[in-house]
mmCIF file of the C-alpha atoms, coordinates in Angstrom:
data_MODEL
# 
_entry.id   MODEL 
# 
loop_
_atom_site.group_PDB 
_atom_site.id 
_atom_site.type_symbol 
_atom_site.label_atom_id 
_atom_site.label_alt_id 
_atom_site.label_comp_id 
_atom_site.label_asym_id 
_atom_site.label_entity_id 
_atom_site.label_seq_id 
_atom_site.pdbx_PDB_ins_code 
_atom_site.Cartn_x 
_atom_site.Cartn_y 
_atom_site.Cartn_z 
_atom_site.occupancy 
_atom_site.B_iso_or_equiv 
_atom_site.pdbx_formal_charge 
_atom_site.auth_seq_id 
_atom_site.auth_comp_id 
_atom_site.auth_asym_id 
_atom_site.auth_atom_id 
_atom_site.pdbx_PDB_model_num 
ATOM 1   C CA . UNK A 1 1   ? -0.009  0.070  0.024  1.00 0.00 ? 1   UNK A CA 1 
ATOM 2   C CA . UNK A 1 2   ? 0.982   3.549  -0.499 1.00 0.00 ? 2   UNK A CA 1 
ATOM 3   C CA . UNK A 1 3   ? 1.023   6.697  1.627  1.00 0.00 ? 3   UNK A CA 1 
ATOM 4   C CA . UNK A 1 4   ? -1.830  8.488  3.664  1.00 0.00 ? 4   UNK A CA 1 
ATOM 5   C CA . UNK A 1 5   ? -3.228  11.479 1.977  1.00 0.00 ? 5   UNK A CA 1 
ATOM 6   C CA . UNK A 1 6   ? -5.777  14.053 2.539  1.00 0.00 ? 6   UNK A CA 1 
ATOM 7   C CA . UNK A 1 7   ? -7.923  15.828 0.000  1.00 0.00 ? 7   UNK A CA 1 
ATOM 8   C CA . UNK A 1 8   ? -7.290  19.716 -0.228 1.00 0.00 ? 8   UNK A CA 1 
ATOM 9   C CA . UNK A 1 9   ? -10.441 20.427 -1.980 1.00 0.00 ? 9   UNK A CA 1 
ATOM 10  C CA . UNK A 1 10  ? -8.518  20.166 -5.198 1.00 0.00 ? 10  UNK A CA 1 
ATOM 11  C CA . UNK A 1 11  ? -5.780  17.519 -5.003 1.00 0.00 ? 11  UNK A CA 1 
ATOM 12  C CA . UNK A 1 12  ? -4.510  14.978 -2.801 1.00 0.00 ? 12  UNK A CA 1 
ATOM 13  C CA . UNK A 1 13  ? -1.615  16.015 -0.219 1.00 0.00 ? 13  UNK A CA 1 
ATOM 14  C CA . UNK A 1 14  ? 0.329   13.890 2.189  1.00 0.00 ? 14  UNK A CA 1 
ATOM 15  C CA . UNK A 1 15  ? -1.400  13.701 5.687  1.00 0.00 ? 15  UNK A CA 1 
ATOM 16  C CA . UNK A 1 16  ? 0.592   14.900 8.546  1.00 0.00 ? 16  UNK A CA 1 
ATOM 17  C CA . UNK A 1 17  ? -0.544  15.258 12.345 1.00 0.00 ? 17  UNK A CA 1 
ATOM 18  C CA . UNK A 1 18  ? 1.085   18.692 12.285 1.00 0.00 ? 18  UNK A CA 1 
ATOM 19  C CA . UNK A 1 19  ? -1.269  20.049 9.603  1.00 0.00 ? 19  UNK A CA 1 
ATOM 20  C CA . UNK A 1 20  ? -4.726  21.024 10.631 1.00 0.00 ? 20  UNK A CA 1 
ATOM 21  C CA . UNK A 1 21  ? -6.242  20.634 7.328  1.00 0.00 ? 21  UNK A CA 1 
ATOM 22  C CA . UNK A 1 22  ? -5.279  16.953 7.230  1.00 0.00 ? 22  UNK A CA 1 
ATOM 23  C CA . UNK A 1 23  ? -7.097  16.481 10.525 1.00 0.00 ? 23  UNK A CA 1 
ATOM 24  C CA . UNK A 1 24  ? -10.254 17.776 9.284  1.00 0.00 ? 24  UNK A CA 1 
ATOM 25  C CA . UNK A 1 25  ? -10.396 16.423 5.677  1.00 0.00 ? 25  UNK A CA 1 
ATOM 26  C CA . UNK A 1 26  ? -11.172 13.397 3.736  1.00 0.00 ? 26  UNK A CA 1 
ATOM 27  C CA . UNK A 1 27  ? -8.498  10.775 4.156  1.00 0.00 ? 27  UNK A CA 1 
ATOM 28  C CA . UNK A 1 28  ? -7.226  8.054  1.888  1.00 0.00 ? 28  UNK A CA 1 
ATOM 29  C CA . UNK A 1 29  ? -4.430  5.516  1.333  1.00 0.00 ? 29  UNK A CA 1 
ATOM 30  C CA . UNK A 1 30  ? -2.929  5.408  -2.104 1.00 0.00 ? 30  UNK A CA 1 
ATOM 31  C CA . UNK A 1 31  ? -3.315  2.175  -3.614 1.00 0.00 ? 31  UNK A CA 1 
ATOM 32  C CA . UNK A 1 32  ? 0.031   2.286  -5.281 1.00 0.00 ? 32  UNK A CA 1 
ATOM 33  C CA . UNK A 1 33  ? 3.162   4.498  -4.505 1.00 0.00 ? 33  UNK A CA 1 
ATOM 34  C CA . UNK A 1 34  ? 1.376   7.780  -5.524 1.00 0.00 ? 34  UNK A CA 1 
ATOM 35  C CA . UNK A 1 35  ? -1.961  9.297  -5.460 1.00 0.00 ? 35  UNK A CA 1 
ATOM 36  C CA . UNK A 1 36  ? -2.211  9.125  -9.263 1.00 0.00 ? 36  UNK A CA 1 
ATOM 37  C CA . UNK A 1 37  ? -3.042  5.312  -9.312 1.00 0.00 ? 37  UNK A CA 1 
ATOM 38  C CA . UNK A 1 38  ? -6.043  5.404  -7.141 1.00 0.00 ? 38  UNK A CA 1 
ATOM 39  C CA . UNK A 1 39  ? -7.168  6.109  -3.535 1.00 0.00 ? 39  UNK A CA 1 
ATOM 40  C CA . UNK A 1 40  ? -8.652  3.837  -0.910 1.00 0.00 ? 40  UNK A CA 1 
ATOM 41  C CA . UNK A 1 41  ? -11.411 5.599  1.119  1.00 0.00 ? 41  UNK A CA 1 
ATOM 42  C CA . UNK A 1 42  ? -12.066 2.727  3.438  1.00 0.00 ? 42  UNK A CA 1 
ATOM 43  C CA . UNK A 1 43  ? -11.180 -0.983 3.688  1.00 0.00 ? 43  UNK A CA 1 
ATOM 44  C CA . UNK A 1 44  ? -8.441  -3.420 4.324  1.00 0.00 ? 44  UNK A CA 1 
ATOM 45  C CA . UNK A 1 45  ? -4.725  -2.373 3.896  1.00 0.00 ? 45  UNK A CA 1 
ATOM 46  C CA . UNK A 1 46  ? -1.723  -4.538 3.659  1.00 0.00 ? 46  UNK A CA 1 
ATOM 47  C CA . UNK A 1 47  ? 1.308   -2.675 4.885  1.00 0.00 ? 47  UNK A CA 1 
ATOM 48  C CA . UNK A 1 48  ? 5.024   -3.461 4.752  1.00 0.00 ? 48  UNK A CA 1 
ATOM 49  C CA . UNK A 1 49  ? 5.416   -4.188 8.576  1.00 0.00 ? 49  UNK A CA 1 
ATOM 50  C CA . UNK A 1 50  ? 5.882   -2.555 11.887 1.00 0.00 ? 50  UNK A CA 1 
ATOM 51  C CA . UNK A 1 51  ? 2.039   -1.823 12.823 1.00 0.00 ? 51  UNK A CA 1 
ATOM 52  C CA . UNK A 1 52  ? 0.373   -3.045 15.943 1.00 0.00 ? 52  UNK A CA 1 
ATOM 53  C CA . UNK A 1 53  ? -2.751  -4.478 17.098 1.00 0.00 ? 53  UNK A CA 1 
ATOM 54  C CA . UNK A 1 54  ? -5.088  -1.689 18.264 1.00 0.00 ? 54  UNK A CA 1 
ATOM 55  C CA . UNK A 1 55  ? -5.878  2.017  17.045 1.00 0.00 ? 55  UNK A CA 1 
ATOM 56  C CA . UNK A 1 56  ? -3.732  3.483  14.386 1.00 0.00 ? 56  UNK A CA 1 
ATOM 57  C CA . UNK A 1 57  ? -3.376  7.239  13.971 1.00 0.00 ? 57  UNK A CA 1 
ATOM 58  C CA . UNK A 1 58  ? -2.174  9.890  11.465 1.00 0.00 ? 58  UNK A CA 1 
ATOM 59  C CA . UNK A 1 59  ? 1.448   10.190 12.085 1.00 0.00 ? 59  UNK A CA 1 
ATOM 60  C CA . UNK A 1 60  ? 3.454   13.449 12.376 1.00 0.00 ? 60  UNK A CA 1 
ATOM 61  C CA . UNK A 1 61  ? 5.685   12.088 9.740  1.00 0.00 ? 61  UNK A CA 1 
ATOM 62  C CA . UNK A 1 62  ? 3.931   13.004 6.328  1.00 0.00 ? 62  UNK A CA 1 
ATOM 63  C CA . UNK A 1 63  ? 2.134   10.212 4.717  1.00 0.00 ? 63  UNK A CA 1 
ATOM 64  C CA . UNK A 1 64  ? 2.705   7.624  7.386  1.00 0.00 ? 64  UNK A CA 1 
ATOM 65  C CA . UNK A 1 65  ? 0.496   5.694  9.675  1.00 0.00 ? 65  UNK A CA 1 
ATOM 66  C CA . UNK A 1 66  ? 1.423   5.069  13.511 1.00 0.00 ? 66  UNK A CA 1 
ATOM 67  C CA . UNK A 1 67  ? 0.421   3.048  16.557 1.00 0.00 ? 67  UNK A CA 1 
ATOM 68  C CA . UNK A 1 68  ? 1.734   6.042  18.703 1.00 0.00 ? 68  UNK A CA 1 
ATOM 69  C CA . UNK A 1 69  ? -0.865  8.704  19.593 1.00 0.00 ? 69  UNK A CA 1 
ATOM 70  C CA . UNK A 1 70  ? 0.496   12.276 18.698 1.00 0.00 ? 70  UNK A CA 1 
ATOM 71  C CA . UNK A 1 71  ? 1.327   13.802 21.892 1.00 0.00 ? 71  UNK A CA 1 
ATOM 72  C CA . UNK A 1 72  ? 3.280   17.166 21.126 1.00 0.00 ? 72  UNK A CA 1 
ATOM 73  C CA . UNK A 1 73  ? 1.419   20.426 21.365 1.00 0.00 ? 73  UNK A CA 1 
ATOM 74  C CA . UNK A 1 74  ? -0.032  21.554 18.089 1.00 0.00 ? 74  UNK A CA 1 
ATOM 75  C CA . UNK A 1 75  ? -0.195  18.156 16.672 1.00 0.00 ? 75  UNK A CA 1 
ATOM 76  C CA . UNK A 1 76  ? -3.618  16.698 15.729 1.00 0.00 ? 76  UNK A CA 1 
ATOM 77  C CA . UNK A 1 77  ? -5.002  13.079 16.952 1.00 0.00 ? 77  UNK A CA 1 
ATOM 78  C CA . UNK A 1 78  ? -7.103  11.350 14.591 1.00 0.00 ? 78  UNK A CA 1 
ATOM 79  C CA . UNK A 1 79  ? -7.707  7.625  14.550 1.00 0.00 ? 79  UNK A CA 1 
ATOM 80  C CA . UNK A 1 80  ? -7.512  6.370  10.852 1.00 0.00 ? 80  UNK A CA 1 
ATOM 81  C CA . UNK A 1 81  ? -8.047  2.565  11.626 1.00 0.00 ? 81  UNK A CA 1 
ATOM 82  C CA . UNK A 1 82  ? -7.505  -0.526 13.628 1.00 0.00 ? 82  UNK A CA 1 
ATOM 83  C CA . UNK A 1 83  ? -4.343  -2.689 13.158 1.00 0.00 ? 83  UNK A CA 1 
ATOM 84  C CA . UNK A 1 84  ? -5.155  -6.453 13.037 1.00 0.00 ? 84  UNK A CA 1 
ATOM 85  C CA . UNK A 1 85  ? -1.363  -7.571 13.116 1.00 0.00 ? 85  UNK A CA 1 
ATOM 86  C CA . UNK A 1 86  ? 2.060   -6.192 12.121 1.00 0.00 ? 86  UNK A CA 1 
ATOM 87  C CA . UNK A 1 87  ? 1.142   -6.049 8.300  1.00 0.00 ? 87  UNK A CA 1 
ATOM 88  C CA . UNK A 1 88  ? -2.600  -5.527 8.042  1.00 0.00 ? 88  UNK A CA 1 
ATOM 89  C CA . UNK A 1 89  ? -5.158  -2.924 9.189  1.00 0.00 ? 89  UNK A CA 1 
ATOM 90  C CA . UNK A 1 90  ? -8.841  -1.857 8.720  1.00 0.00 ? 90  UNK A CA 1 
ATOM 91  C CA . UNK A 1 91  ? -8.605  1.679  7.257  1.00 0.00 ? 91  UNK A CA 1 
ATOM 92  C CA . UNK A 1 92  ? -11.669 3.378  8.382  1.00 0.00 ? 92  UNK A CA 1 
ATOM 93  C CA . UNK A 1 93  ? -10.837 7.118  9.439  1.00 0.00 ? 93  UNK A CA 1 
ATOM 94  C CA . UNK A 1 94  ? -12.776 8.677  12.125 1.00 0.00 ? 94  UNK A CA 1 
ATOM 95  C CA . UNK A 1 95  ? -14.428 11.953 11.622 1.00 0.00 ? 95  UNK A CA 1 
ATOM 96  C CA . UNK A 1 96  ? -13.237 12.993 15.061 1.00 0.00 ? 96  UNK A CA 1 
ATOM 97  C CA . UNK A 1 97  ? -9.981  14.722 15.967 1.00 0.00 ? 97  UNK A CA 1 
ATOM 98  C CA . UNK A 1 98  ? -8.436  16.939 18.555 1.00 0.00 ? 98  UNK A CA 1 
ATOM 99  C CA . UNK A 1 99  ? -5.461  19.306 18.826 1.00 0.00 ? 99  UNK A CA 1 
ATOM 100 C CA . UNK A 1 100 ? -2.893  18.285 21.451 1.00 0.00 ? 100 UNK A CA 1 
ATOM 101 C CA . UNK A 1 101 ? -2.374  21.422 23.862 1.00 0.00 ? 101 UNK A CA 1 
# 
C-alpha cells in the first residue's frame, strides 16, 4: 500500500498530524506508490510491517500511519483505523479529531 493522503479540495496531499487541514479533511490511502494510481477511502490495507494491534493514527511524519498517538502540542490526533497484526489494518478514518495542547 501507499501513503496516507488528505483531500485539499483540489488535489491529494500527504497527511501529517502537524497539519490542521489533514485532521479535518477526507483521508485516503494511495493504492500504489502515488496518489495518481487510485485512492482507498475505506477498507483493508496490507502494509510493509511495523504496525501493531489496536488503534492507528495519522503520524507526524507526512504520509505515514502510526500506532503511537501524537502527543506534542500543536499536533492533531485522529484515529485512522485498527491494526489487526503487524502487516494489515482496517482503514476506517474517524471524523473526530482534536489538537494536543
